[in-house]
N, C-alpha and C positions, 0 to 999 in steps of 0.2 A: 300848581299843575305843571308836570314835566313837558318840555317841548319835544316833539317827536323828531328824531334824527334818522337819516337814511345812510347806511354804511355799505360800501362796496370796495372790492379790490380790483385793480387794473394792472395788467402786466404787458411789457413790450421789451423784446430783446432780453437783457438781464435786469431790467428795472421793475420794481414793484411799488405801486402807489396805493396807499390806504386812504380812501376818500370818505369824508363825512359831509353830508348836506344837512344844513340846519335852516329852517325857515327864518328869513331875515331880510336885510336890505341890500344884499349883493356884495358883501365883503369877500375877499379872496385871500387865503393864507396858504403858502406852500413852504413847508419846513420853517415856519416862523417869519417868513419874508413875504412881500407882495410878489405875485407872479412876474411882474416886470423886473424886479430886483433879482429874483431867483433864476429865471430863464435867460435874462439879458437880451433876448432877441424877440422882436414883435411876432415873427412867424410862429415861434414856439408857444407864445402866450395865446395867440389866436387859435392855434391847434388844440391847446389844452381846454379852451373855453367853448369850442365848437358845439358840443352837445347842448349847452345852455342857449346858444344862439338859435340852433335848429328848432328847439322846443319853445322858444320865446319865454324862457324862465330866467333870463339874465339877472333881474333885480329881485327875484322872489326868494333866492337862497343865498346863505353864506356858505362858502365852500372852504373846508379845512382839509388840507392834504398833508400826509406824511409820505415822502417818496425817498427811495434809496436804491442804490445799484445803478450800473450803466452810465451812460452819458446824458447830455441835455436832451437830445432828440428822443431817445428811448424813454426818458422820464416823462417828457411831454406827452408822448403816445400812451404811456401807462396811465397818466392822469386823465387823459381823454376817455379811455375805456372805463376807468373807475367812475367818472362822473356820469357817463352814459348808463352804466349799470345801476347806479344809485337813483337816477331819474326814473328808470323802469320800476324800481321798488316803490318809488313815490307814487307813480301813476302808470299802471300797465298799459294804458292807452297810448303812451308815448313810444311803446316798443316798435310799432310799425314805422313811424317817422324816423326813429333812430336807425332801424334796420335798413330802410331804403337809402339812408345817407351813408351806410357802411360803418356806422360808429359802434356797433355791437359785436363786430367781428374781431377776434383776437388774432393779431398778426403772428403767424406761426414761425416766421423766419428767426433762426437762432444762429449763433456762431458755430461753425463746423469744428469738430474736435481735431486736434493735432494727431497725426499718425506716426507710428514708430518708424525709424529709418528715414525720416524727413524732417526738415527744420520747421515746417508749419503744416497746415491742413492740406494744401495743394502743392506748395513749393517743394522742389526736389533739390538735393545737393548736386553740385555741378558734376556732370559726367565727363570722365576722361578716358578716351579709348586706349591711350598709352601712358 
């Protein structure tokens, strides 16, 4: 009998996380490593696992994540959104709890593009009157 898995995608800045929730005993794998090894900072590990804490499903699912692009904070945010979306697929009743905690909202902030005639998005070349 096949085990039902719940898959979702989370994005943040330029990071993309593909998340799989499998009923299990609470193992966590991020790109083949434990979250503690991969993210290195407790704040980012806590941030990534927040949806499981809010819904009290911490030990009910194994979480397998493939994340790429961006930096550590962006990747943790992408994992958080992916886990939250997968939990809604598991049980739509969790939608309200996750929504009120702000975990289902995609953070729209992205890097601003570089403009021509400037060294960056906002920075200008030095002005010389003479």
